[in-house]
C-alpha positions in Angstrom: 152.4 48.9 211.2 152.2 49.2 207.4 154.9 47.5 205.4 157.0 49.8 203.3 157.4 49.0 199.6 160.9 49.4 198.2 161.6 51.3 195.1 162.7 48.2 193.2 159.5 46.4 193.7 157.4 49.4 192.6 159.4 49.7 189.4 159.0 46.0 188.6 155.2 46.3 189.2 155.0 49.4 186.9 157.1 47.7 184.2 154.8 44.7 184.4 151.7 46.9 184.2 153.2 48.7 181.2 154.0 45.4 179.5 150.5 44.2 180.2 149.0 47.3 178.7 151.0 46.9 175.6 149.9 43.3 175.3 146.3 44.4 175.8 146.7 47.0 173.0 148.1 44.4 170.7 145.2 42.0 171.4 142.7 44.8 171.0 144.3 45.8 167.6 144.1 42.2 166.4 140.4 42.0 167.4 139.6 45.3 165.7 141.5 44.2 162.6 139.6 40.9 162.5 136.3 42.9 163.0 137.3 45.2 160.1 137.9 42.2 157.8 134.5 40.8 158.7 132.8 44.2 158.1 134.5 44.5 154.7 133.3 41.1 153.7 129.7 42.0 154.6 130.1 45.3 152.8 131.3 43.5 149.7 128.2 41.2 149.8 125.8 44.2 150.3 127.5 46.2 147.5 127.3 43.2 145.1 123.6 42.7 146.0 122.9 46.5 145.5 124.8 46.6 142.2 122.8 43.7 140.9 119.6 45.6 141.4 118.2 47.7 138.6 116.1 50.9 139.1 112.6 50.5 137.9 111.7 52.5 134.8 108.8 54.8 135.7 108.8 57.0 132.6 105.2 57.7 131.5 103.7 56.5 134.8 101.2 58.4 136.9 102.3 58.9 140.5 100.9 60.5 143.6 102.9 62.8 145.8 101.9 63.4 149.4 102.2 67.2 148.9 101.9 68.0 145.2 99.2 65.6 144.3 98.9 63.5 141.1 101.7 63.8 138.5 103.2 62.1 135.5 106.8 61.0 135.1 108.0 62.8 132.0 111.5 61.6 132.1 114.0 59.4 134.0 117.7 59.8 133.8 119.5 57.2 135.9 118.0 57.7 139.4 116.4 61.1 138.8 112.8 61.4 137.9 111.3 64.4 136.2 107.7 64.6 137.4 105.1 67.1 136.1 102.5 68.1 138.7 99.7 70.6 138.5 101.9 73.1 140.4 105.0 72.6 138.2 107.8 70.2 137.4 109.9 68.6 140.1 113.0 66.4 140.0 113.1 63.7 142.5 115.5 60.9 143.2 115.0 57.2 143.2 114.9 55.0 145.3 114.4 57.3 148.3 111.3 59.1 147.0 109.4 55.9 146.4 110.7 53.9 149.4 110.0 56.8 151.8 106.4 56.9 150.7 106.5 60.5 149.5 105.6 59.4 146.0 103.5 56.4 145.4 103.2 54.4 142.2 100.7 51.7 141.3 103.5 49.2 140.6 104.0 47.0 143.7 107.2 45.5 142.3 108.8 48.9 141.7 107.9 50.0 145.3 109.4 46.8 146.8 112.5 47.1 144.6 113.0 50.7 145.8 112.6 49.7 149.4 115.2 47.0 149.1 117.6 49.3 147.3 117.2 51.9 150.0 117.7 49.3 152.7 120.9 48.1 151.0 122.1 51.7 150.6 121.6 52.3 154.4 123.4 49.0 155.2 126.3 50.1 153.1 126.5 53.5 154.9 126.3 51.8 158.3 129.1 49.3 157.4 131.3 52.0 156.1 130.9 54.0 159.3 131.7 51.0 161.4 134.8 50.3 159.4 135.9 53.9 159.7 135.3 53.8 163.5 137.4 50.7 163.9 140.2 52.1 161.8 140.3 55.3 163.9 140.3 53.3 167.1 143.3 51.3 165.8 145.0 54.5 164.8 144.4 55.9 168.3 145.8 52.8 170.0 148.9 52.9 167.8 149.5 56.6 168.7 149.5 55.7 172.4 152.4 53.3 172.0 
């Protein structure tokens, strides 16, 4: 015959389980907080590296666009290039336009610089998303308490 469990023992087991869950939440929150600190450190490093980089000056250069053909950079204001093609004038943004290969320029250093900048921009975005995810997870764990 099956042994019957008394109400007192069941309550004790439930209380212990609830306590264990609370401890697990605290441990998980600590781990997530530590992970956020590490991610913020990496984000700071990436941001400093990106801020140290300077956009190449392409004004007056001849460029080749995959769709519009050959053009000349008439102006550059910060990261925006004004390029005159045979079909008209287009404004395009650095470093994406060079790093993606849409526009090619005969300067290898400028191309590499744009690729590195875009890579650092993507790393920054990824790290920010990870931090936001961890923070929302902590928030959800705290709401459950």
